[in-house]
C-alpha positions as CSV (number, residue, x, y, z in Angstrom):
1,X,146.9,68.4,109.6
2,X,149.2,70.2,112.3
3,X,150.7,73.2,110.5
4,X,152.4,76.6,110.9
5,X,150.5,79.9,111.8
6,X,151.8,80.7,108.5
7,X,150.5,78.4,107.0
8,X,147.2,79.2,108.3
9,X,146.7,82.6,107.5
10,X,147.8,82.1,104.3
11,X,145.3,79.5,103.7
12,X,143.1,81.7,105.4
13,X,143.7,84.4,102.9
14,X,143.2,82.0,99.7
15,X,139.9,81.1,100.8
16,X,139.1,84.5,101.7
17,X,140.3,85.5,98.3
18,X,138.2,82.5,96.9
19,X,135.2,84.1,98.6
20,X,135.3,87.5,97.2
21,X,135.6,86.1,93.2
22,X,139.8,85.2,92.9
23,X,139.9,82.0,91.0
24,X,143.8,82.6,91.2
25,X,143.3,82.4,94.7
26,X,140.6,79.1,94.6
27,X,143.4,77.2,92.7
28,X,146.2,78.0,94.6
29,X,143.7,77.2,97.9
30,X,143.0,73.6,96.2
31,X,146.7,72.6,95.0
32,X,147.9,73.8,98.3
33,X,144.8,71.6,100.1
34,X,144.8,68.5,97.5
35,X,148.9,67.1,99.2
36,X,147.5,67.8,103.3
37,X,143.9,66.3,102.9
38,X,145.6,63.6,100.8
39,X,148.0,63.3,103.6
40,X,145.3,63.7,106.5
41,X,143.3,60.6,104.4
42,X,146.6,58.2,104.2
43,X,147.5,58.9,107.9
44,X,143.6,57.8,108.9
45,X,142.7,55.1,106.4
46,X,146.0,53.6,105.2
47,X,144.3,50.2,104.4
48,X,142.6,52.0,101.3
49,X,143.9,51.2,98.0
50,X,145.4,54.5,96.5
51,X,142.6,55.2,93.9
52,X,140.2,55.1,97.1
53,X,142.1,57.6,98.6
54,X,141.9,60.0,95.5
55,X,138.5,59.8,95.8
56,X,138.0,60.4,98.9
57,X,140.6,63.7,98.6
58,X,138.5,64.9,96.2
59,X,135.5,63.9,98.3
60,X,136.5,66.2,100.7
61,X,137.4,69.5,98.1
62,X,134.0,68.5,96.5
63,X,132.6,69.0,100.2
64,X,134.9,71.9,100.5
65,X,133.7,73.8,97.3
66,X,129.9,73.7,98.2
67,X,130.5,74.9,101.9
68,X,132.6,77.9,100.8
69,X,130.4,80.7,101.7
70,X,129.5,78.8,105.3
71,X,133.2,79.7,106.0
72,X,134.0,82.6,108.4
73,X,136.9,84.2,107.5
74,X,137.4,85.8,111.1
75,X,137.8,82.2,111.8
76,X,140.5,79.8,112.1
77,X,140.3,78.2,108.6
78,X,142.3,74.2,108.9
79,X,139.9,74.1,111.8
80,X,136.8,74.6,109.8
81,X,138.2,72.3,106.6
82,X,139.4,69.6,109.3
83,X,135.3,69.4,110.3
84,X,133.9,69.1,106.7
85,X,137.4,66.2,106.2
86,X,136.5,64.1,109.0
87,X,132.2,63.9,108.0
88,X,133.8,63.2,104.7
89,X,136.0,60.6,106.5
90,X,133.8,59.0,108.6
91,X,130.7,58.9,105.9
92,X,133.7,56.7,103.6
93,X,134.3,54.7,106.5
94,X,130.1,54.0,107.1
95,X,130.1,52.9,103.3
96,X,133.4,50.4,103.5
97,X,132.0,48.6,106.0
98,X,128.8,48.4,104.9
99,X,129.9,47.6,101.2
100,X,132.4,45.2,103.6
101,X,129.9,43.5,105.3
102,X,128.1,42.5,101.9
103,X,131.3,40.8,101.0
104,X,132.5,36.8,100.9
105,X,135.6,35.7,100.2
106,X,136.1,33.5,98.3
107,X,139.4,31.8,96.4
108,X,137.2,30.7,93.3
109,X,133.9,32.3,92.9
110,X,131.5,30.4,91.4
111,X,130.3,29.9,87.6
112,X,126.8,32.1,86.8
113,X,126.1,29.6,83.9
114,X,128.1,26.4,83.2
115,X,125.8,25.5,81.1
116,X,126.9,26.2,77.8
117,X,123.6,26.8,76.2
118,X,122.7,29.3,79.1
119,X,125.8,32.2,77.3
120,X,124.0,32.8,74.1
121,X,126.4,34.1,71.6
122,X,125.3,37.3,69.3
123,X,124.6,34.3,66.4
124,X,121.7,33.2,68.1
125,X,118.9,35.9,67.8
126,X,117.6,34.2,65.3
127,X,116.5,33.7,61.8
128,X,117.9,37.1,60.3
129,X,116.0,36.5,57.1
130,X,112.8,35.6,58.6
131,X,113.4,38.7,60.3
132,X,113.8,40.8,56.9
133,X,110.5,39.3,56.3
134,X,108.5,40.1,58.9
135,X,110.2,43.5,58.4
136,X,108.7,44.2,54.4
137,X,105.3,42.7,56.1
138,X,105.2,46.3,58.7
139,X,103.0,48.6,57.6
140,X,105.0,51.8,56.2
141,X,105.2,53.5,60.0
142,X,105.8,51.2,61.9
143,X,108.5,49.6,59.9
144,X,110.1,53.7,59.5
145,X,109.4,53.7,63.9
146,X,111.1,50.3,64.3
147,X,114.3,51.0,61.9
148,X,115.0,54.5,63.2
149,X,114.6,54.0,67.4
150,X,115.7,50.2,67.2
151,X,117.8,49.8,64.3
152,X,119.8,52.7,64.2
153,X,119.2,53.8,67.7
154,X,117.7,57.2,67.6
155,X,116.6,58.5,70.3
156,X,112.6,59.8,70.3
157,X,113.3,63.0,69.9
158,X,115.5,62.7,66.7
159,X,113.2,59.9,64.8
160,X,110.3,62.1,65.5
161,X,111.9,65.2,63.6
162,X,113.3,62.9,60.9
163,X,109.8,61.5,60.2
164,X,107.7,64.8,61.2
165,X,105.0,62.7,63.6
166,X,104.7,63.2,67.4
167,X,107.5,61.2,70.2
168,X,103.5,59.6,71.3
169,X,102.5,58.7,67.3
170,X,106.0,57.3,67.1
171,X,105.9,55.3,70.8
172,X,102.8,53.9,69.2
173,X,104.2,53.2,66.3
174,X,107.1,51.0,67.6
175,X,105.2,49.5,70.5
176,X,102.4,47.7,67.4
177,X,105.2,46.8,65.0
178,X,107.0,45.3,68.2
179,X,104.1,43.3,69.0
180,X,103.7,42.5,65.0
181,X,107.3,41.4,64.6
182,X,107.1,38.8,67.9
183,X,103.8,37.5,66.0
184,X,105.1,37.4,63.3
185,X,108.8,35.2,64.4
186,X,106.9,33.3,66.5
187,X,104.8,31.6,63.4
188,X,108.1,31.3,61.9
189,X,109.8,28.6,64.0
């Protein structure tokens, strides 16, 4: 990021103002830095996909944000920024190499489940009528707990508030109700 002295001074002034709490200066700093950092990343990692470059630029800007209090206004800004950028780029390179080491290139990836019976469809969940009958046989508290937690997908907190029971009691009811349903459904097969 070879830049002019005027640009260095402008960026340093924006950073000082941002450290002083000036939000507009901080926004201006980030909008100025984004293309500069993007250019540096593209020069170093030209082989990356555009979205990966964007992710790395965002990572560098987030690191700048997290460490902005460490900037010493008496020192030049760009070398400080480039130290952050170099560290993030090194981290990214390590992640890229690790990920690439575990990838196996293949023209035709193998099928995970070629057998048709291994691919369960939505209709393969069992006898709905038998489940409804088994649900009616449950005690009221267990039935209510299962309806709220499993069918309506309510959170523990929501279901506890709706039933007026504690979270612990609700967990026990769901557990016991599910055991009873499994037992009832295994005898209907």
